[in-house]
N, C-alpha and C positions, 0 to 999 in steps of 0.2 A: 178472165185471162186480161193481161199476163200475170204471173205468180207476183204475189205482194201487193195487190191492190187494195188501197184502204177503202174501207165503207163507212159511209155516214147517214145516220137516220135522222132526218129534220136538223142537219147541221151538227149532230153530236157524233163523233167517232165511235164506232161499235166494234172495230176489229179489221183484221185482214181476211179476205175473201179466201176460202168459204168461211163464213161465221153464223152466228146464230144471236137472236135476241128474244126478249119477251114479246109476244105478239100484242099489238095496241090497236083496237078498233079505230078506224076512221082514215082519212086521207093524210097521205105521208110522203115525203120526198127522200128518195134513195139516191145517194150521189157516190160515185166510184172515181177514186183519184190516185194517180201514181205519178211521180216525176218522170219527165220526159213523154207523157201521153196526155191527150187530150181528156179533160174532166168530163164525165157524163152524168147526167141526172135524169131520174124517172120519177114520175107521180104514180103512186100506187094507192089502191083503195082496199082496205082489209076489213073484211066483214067479220061478225061476231058468230061464227058458225060452231066454235068448239074444237076445231080442228087444227093440226099443224098446218103451216104454208110453207111451201117450198118456192124460191124464185130463182130464176137464172137470168143473165143479161148478156147482151152481146159483148165481144172482147173490146178493150179500149184500142184506140187507134194512136200509133206512136204520132208525137207532134213533129210537124214539118218545120224545118229550120232553114 
């Protein structure tokens, strides 16, 4: 949240949350961004276990003006 948050994987835009992408093994940075909110980045480690991976993150906080 909020609705309309852009999702970036290693700096490449992949869609509006919720979204999906091909699972790539290794360490990656997920960035969540939306105008009027603080941008938040997370470092994730993705294993090669052959299973789908679902992730969720805390809601973005509105930018204080």
